[in-house]
GUTI-498100 format. One line per 5 residues: number of its first residue (from 1); their letters; for each residue x, y, z of C-alpha. Coordinates in nm, 3 decimals. Layout:
REM residues N
NUM = A = X Y Z  ...
REM end
This chain:
REM residues 358
1 = MAEAP = 0.000 0.000 0.000  0.290 0.236 0.071  0.445 0.184 -0.272  0.162 0.349 -0.464  0.180 0.685 -0.279
6 = LGAWL = 0.560 0.674 -0.307  0.541 0.607 -0.680  0.290 0.887 -0.724  0.512 1.125 -0.527  0.817 1.032 -0.732
11 = GSHRA = 0.620 1.077 -1.054  0.498 1.423 -0.954  0.844 1.540 -0.843  1.058 1.426 -1.135  1.187 1.776 -1.206
16 = ELRLG = 1.288 1.827 -0.844  1.458 1.487 -0.830  1.654 1.561 -1.148  1.765 1.897 -1.009  1.872 1.734 -0.683
21 = LRITI = 2.077 1.479 -0.877  2.243 1.752 -1.087  2.329 1.951 -0.774  2.485 1.643 -0.614  2.688 1.554 -0.923
26 = AGLLT = 2.807 1.912 -0.971  2.914 1.943 -0.607  3.101 1.611 -0.598  3.267 1.665 -0.935  3.382 2.014 -0.836
31 = FALGH = 3.514 1.879 -0.505  3.719 1.616 -0.688  3.856 1.859 -0.947  3.939 2.116 -0.680  4.157 1.869 -0.495
36 = LLGLA = 4.319 1.744 -0.814  4.407 2.104 -0.905  4.535 2.171 -0.555  4.304 2.465 -0.479  4.366 2.594 -0.128
41 = QSYWA = 3.998 2.670 -0.062  3.817 2.428 -0.292  3.502 2.457 -0.083  3.432 2.791 -0.254  3.428 2.612 -0.588
46 = VLTAV = 3.188 2.351 -0.449  2.964 2.622 -0.306  2.960 2.800 -0.640  2.864 2.483 -0.827  2.574 2.421 -0.590
51 = IVMQA = 2.457 2.783 -0.590  2.453 2.836 -0.967  2.279 2.507 -1.046  1.920 2.597 -1.135  1.614 2.410 -1.258
56 = SVGGS = 1.687 2.481 -1.626  1.988 2.534 -1.849  1.890 2.897 -1.901  1.860 2.956 -1.527  2.200 2.796 -1.464
61 = LKATL = 2.354 3.009 -1.736  2.217 3.329 -1.583  2.327 3.231 -1.232  2.674 3.143 -1.362  2.719 3.475 -1.539
66 = DRFVG = 2.582 3.674 -1.246  2.805 3.501 -0.994  3.118 3.516 -1.207  3.073 3.882 -1.305  2.983 3.977 -0.948
71 = SLGGA = 3.280 3.790 -0.805  3.515 3.941 -1.063  3.396 4.293 -0.982  3.415 4.234 -0.607  3.761 4.080 -0.633
76 = AWGVV = 3.894 4.360 -0.851  3.763 4.632 -0.621  3.881 4.443 -0.315  4.234 4.429 -0.459  4.228 4.803 -0.534
81 = VSLAI = 4.114 4.887 -0.180  4.367 4.648 -0.023  4.656 4.800 -0.216  4.542 5.160 -0.169  4.457 5.147 0.201
86 = PHETI = 4.698 4.966 0.436  4.495 4.786 0.702  4.725 4.653 0.971  4.512 4.796 1.252  4.146 4.753 1.335
91 = LSLGL = 4.069 5.117 1.250  4.244 5.103 0.911  4.079 4.769 0.837  3.739 4.921 0.919  3.814 5.213 0.690
96 = ALAVA = 3.915 4.978 0.407  3.600 4.775 0.461  3.385 5.088 0.443  3.553 5.205 0.122  3.501 4.859 -0.028
101 = LVPLG = 3.137 4.830 0.073  3.004 5.173 -0.023  3.018 5.129 -0.404  2.955 4.753 -0.394  2.660 4.798 -0.160
106 = LLTAL = 2.512 5.051 -0.403  2.570 4.807 -0.689  2.385 4.536 -0.497  2.097 4.772 -0.426  2.070 4.860 -0.795
111 = RPTYR = 2.142 4.510 -0.928  2.054 4.244 -0.667  2.187 3.969 -0.893  2.540 4.096 -0.817  2.511 4.065 -0.440
116 = VAPIT = 2.811 3.831 -0.443  3.038 4.130 -0.525  3.052 4.277 -0.173  3.081 3.927 -0.027  3.390 3.861 -0.237
121 = AIILL = 3.548 4.191 -0.132  3.475 4.119 0.235  3.639 3.777 0.213  3.951 3.925 0.053  3.979 4.190 0.323
126 = LTPLN = 3.884 3.998 0.636  3.989 3.636 0.587  4.326 3.577 0.757  4.444 3.333 0.490  4.377 3.586 0.216
131 = QEAGP = 4.556 3.861 0.406  4.866 3.640 0.440  4.869 3.549 0.070  4.822 3.907 -0.045  4.527 4.068 -0.227
136 = VLSAA = 4.631 3.992 -0.585  4.707 3.623 -0.529  4.398 3.584 -0.313  4.180 3.739 -0.583  4.333 3.510 -0.846
141 = HRMME = 4.264 3.205 -0.629  3.910 3.319 -0.567  3.837 3.363 -0.938  3.986 3.020 -1.010  3.754 2.868 -0.751
146 = IGLGS = 3.450 3.057 -0.879  3.538 2.976 -1.238  3.584 2.605 -1.168  3.251 2.578 -0.985  3.071 2.775 -1.255
151 = IVALG = 3.213 2.572 -1.543  3.137 2.239 -1.377  2.783 2.344 -1.285  2.710 2.469 -1.636  2.854 2.151 -1.786
156 = VALFV = 2.637 1.934 -1.561  2.331 2.145 -1.645  2.398 2.093 -2.016  2.479 1.722 -2.018  2.327 1.554 -1.710
161 = LPARA = 1.950 1.513 -1.749  1.928 1.866 -1.897  1.605 2.054 -1.832  1.523 2.310 -2.099  1.330 2.620 -1.999
166 = HAMLA = 1.112 2.569 -2.307  0.963 2.253 -2.151  0.921 2.424 -1.813  0.733 2.708 -1.980  0.506 2.461 -2.158
171 = EAAAQ = 0.424 2.285 -1.832  0.345 2.612 -1.653  0.132 2.731 -1.946  -0.055 2.399 -1.948  -0.128 2.437 -1.578
176 = ALTIM = -0.255 2.792 -1.630  -0.487 2.677 -1.911  -0.625 2.392 -1.703  -0.708 2.627 -1.417  -0.863 2.878 -1.660
181 = AELIL = -1.096 2.604 -1.783  -1.222 2.550 -1.430  -1.244 2.923 -1.373  -1.464 2.998 -1.676  -1.715 2.736 -1.560
186 = GLMAG = -1.734 2.894 -1.216  -1.763 3.247 -1.354  -2.045 3.171 -1.597  -2.239 2.979 -1.334  -2.262 3.305 -1.139
191 = LESPS = -2.508 3.442 -1.394  -2.774 3.198 -1.277  -2.693 3.143 -0.910  -2.463 3.311 -0.656  -2.105 3.192 -0.682
196 = DPAAI = -1.850 3.141 -0.405  -1.628 3.453 -0.412  -1.351 3.284 -0.214  -1.337 2.988 -0.454  -1.337 3.218 -0.758
201 = QSLHD = -1.060 3.435 -0.611  -0.856 3.126 -0.531  -0.875 3.018 -0.896  -0.776 3.367 -1.011  -0.475 3.351 -0.778
206 = DVRKA = -0.376 3.009 -0.908  -0.393 3.133 -1.268  -0.180 3.435 -1.180  0.082 3.216 -1.010  0.095 2.972 -1.302
211 = IARAE = 0.143 3.258 -1.549  0.415 3.404 -1.327  0.596 3.069 -1.341  0.553 3.065 -1.717  0.699 3.415 -1.745
216 = AAADE = 0.998 3.319 -1.529  1.059 3.014 -1.750  1.015 3.232 -2.059  1.294 3.461 -1.939  1.525 3.160 -1.906
221 = ASRER = 1.409 3.022 -2.242  1.491 3.356 -2.407  1.839 3.337 -2.259  1.885 2.985 -2.399  1.775 3.115 -2.742
226 = AHHLT = 2.012 3.411 -2.720  2.307 3.177 -2.652  2.199 2.932 -2.925  2.128 2.653 -2.676  1.788 2.587 -2.833
231 = DAADP = 1.602 2.656 -3.154  1.260 2.665 -2.983  1.004 2.932 -3.065  1.012 3.276 -2.905  0.835 3.229 -2.568
236 = EPLCR = 0.713 3.586 -2.521  0.411 3.570 -2.758  0.269 3.274 -2.567  0.308 3.449 -2.231  0.153 3.767 -2.371
241 = TLRRV = -0.150 3.570 -2.493  -0.190 3.395 -2.158  -0.203 3.735 -1.989  -0.468 3.855 -2.234  -0.687 3.550 -2.179
246 = RNDLV = -0.655 3.599 -1.804  -0.763 3.963 -1.842  -1.066 3.848 -2.043  -1.164 3.615 -1.761  -1.135 3.902 -1.514
251 = MIGRA = -1.377 4.106 -1.729  -1.617 3.812 -1.751  -1.598 3.771 -1.375  -1.703 4.131 -1.322  -2.000 4.092 -1.557
256 = AAAPL = -2.103 3.765 -1.393  -2.048 3.877 -1.035  -2.420 3.836 -0.949  -2.715 3.648 -1.103  -2.905 3.832 -1.375
261 = PETVR = -3.268 3.944 -1.317  -3.518 3.663 -1.358  -3.686 3.832 -1.656  -3.374 3.778 -1.872  -3.203 3.497 -1.687
266 = AGIAG = -3.328 3.218 -1.913  -3.270 3.414 -2.232  -2.922 3.548 -2.145  -2.771 3.339 -1.867  -2.867 3.015 -2.039
271 = PASRA = -2.673 3.077 -2.364  -2.382 3.226 -2.168  -2.366 2.926 -1.940  -2.379 2.693 -2.239  -2.081 2.874 -2.387
276 = APAIA = -1.876 2.797 -2.076  -1.832 2.422 -2.145  -1.718 2.493 -2.501  -1.460 2.746 -2.380  -1.348 2.516 -2.098
281 = AFLRA = -1.314 2.223 -2.338  -1.090 2.427 -2.568  -0.872 2.541 -2.278  -0.839 2.186 -2.148  -0.742 2.066 -2.495
286 = AAPAV = -0.486 2.346 -2.526  -0.309 2.229 -2.208  -0.165 1.903 -2.351  -0.129 2.066 -2.693  0.115 2.328 -2.565
291 = TGKAP = 0.338 2.049 -2.433  0.321 1.871 -2.767  0.128 1.573 -2.629  -0.196 1.622 -2.825  -0.332 1.810 -3.127
296 = LPTLD = -0.523 2.133 -3.072  -0.890 2.141 -3.184  -1.048 2.427 -3.373  -1.244 2.709 -3.216  -1.564 2.630 -3.404
301 = AVAHA = -1.758 2.516 -3.097  -1.653 2.825 -2.901  -1.740 3.059 -3.188  -2.087 2.904 -3.228  -2.155 2.921 -2.854
306 = IADYG = -2.056 3.289 -2.830  -2.259 3.366 -3.142  -2.563 3.208 -2.974  -2.518 3.445 -2.680  -2.507 3.742 -2.917
311 = AAMAE = -2.821 3.622 -3.094  -3.003 3.580 -2.764  -2.906 3.931 -2.656  -3.021 4.074 -2.992  -3.355 3.894 -2.957
316 = LRGLG = -3.416 4.042 -2.612  -3.328 4.386 -2.739  -3.575 4.343 -3.025  -3.848 4.247 -2.782  -3.775 4.554 -2.569
321 = TMREL = -3.709 4.340 -2.261  -3.386 4.518 -2.174  -3.560 4.854 -2.143  -3.723 4.725 -1.828  -3.396 4.626 -1.664
326 = PDEAV = -3.186 4.833 -1.424  -2.894 5.013 -1.587  -2.651 4.800 -1.387  -2.795 4.476 -1.530  -2.794 4.612 -1.886
331 = GRIFS = -2.433 4.723 -1.845  -2.330 4.376 -1.727  -2.509 4.208 -2.019  -2.330 4.425 -2.275  -1.998 4.397 -2.087
336 = LAFAL = -2.027 4.021 -2.096  -2.090 4.029 -2.471  -1.781 4.245 -2.525  -1.569 4.024 -2.296  -1.678 3.708 -2.477
341 = EQLLR = -1.597 3.856 -2.817  -1.258 3.966 -2.687  -1.202 3.621 -2.539  -1.282 3.459 -2.874  -1.020 3.676 -3.047
346 = DLGDL = -0.760 3.600 -2.782  -0.837 3.228 -2.794  -0.776 3.247 -3.168  -0.440 3.405 -3.094  -0.377 3.136 -2.830
351 = HDRVQ = -0.453 2.870 -3.093  -0.184 3.014 -3.321  0.071 3.060 -3.043  0.027 2.704 -2.919  0.079 2.567 -3.269
356 = EFA = 0.399 2.772 -3.303  0.527 2.676 -2.961  0.453 2.304 -2.940
REM end
């Protein structure tokens, strides 16, 4: 009985397990190479390898560049301060530390990715072993250690169970689309009966988080493309379309925030609610399609369902029924029509982006 939950857990955490394996291999390999090369402080190389190893190749590349550039800048400035300001006493050492930290602290505030720069300068100034070896030699050793850890980590990221950001983006986008399908059903149901605001807000939050993960993966995928590590499609159009579809759902949620008056509920809420399954079905189908696991259907069913809503609204207008409604209800009916038309256009764009991306 215990094997099934364990198997399910392992299956749902494959990405995390692969990352853990890459971190372990990078750390051990760097440790071995550091001792073979005779590095005095090989643990800094091991730390670097572990720190820069990220979930994707693009993320590891960014972390490697940030750490190496930050360390190089911190080491260079630390050497300049050490040579310019003798620091044999506590007061002179404090002065040297202040001079080192002021510009590097500002750099960190402006560019948080380079926070390793002041750390490197501090180590050069305050570590007894570095003071004995001298600033120039200490800086050279430090860059060798950082460089070794960075190179090993990047090599492991590229060749040991490599995880491309393109695939991570597809998985996050698929999750967002699946949640959107559930969300549209809940939103449309609110036209006929009161919905649960907490449940609806929770779905909105889940969509926002999934899109945020997709955008983070897209940034790493763009970096992989820029360094010719992949020939995958540009990820930004897909993320942009996901944001638009989410905005459409927000507009629909505002229009469907409360049930419509009974006089138009059957004529308006019925067609709108019937459109929800068609939209949800398309979104659910788009989820495996964006990962390349299934073909993407057409939008015909969605277009017909939204057209039926427009026809129902036109019929009620022709009968003069809407003139008897409160302005607020009329505004929501027309807002819903606009939001559905906008959603149809954005789903068409989503259809094209998924086909390009998968």
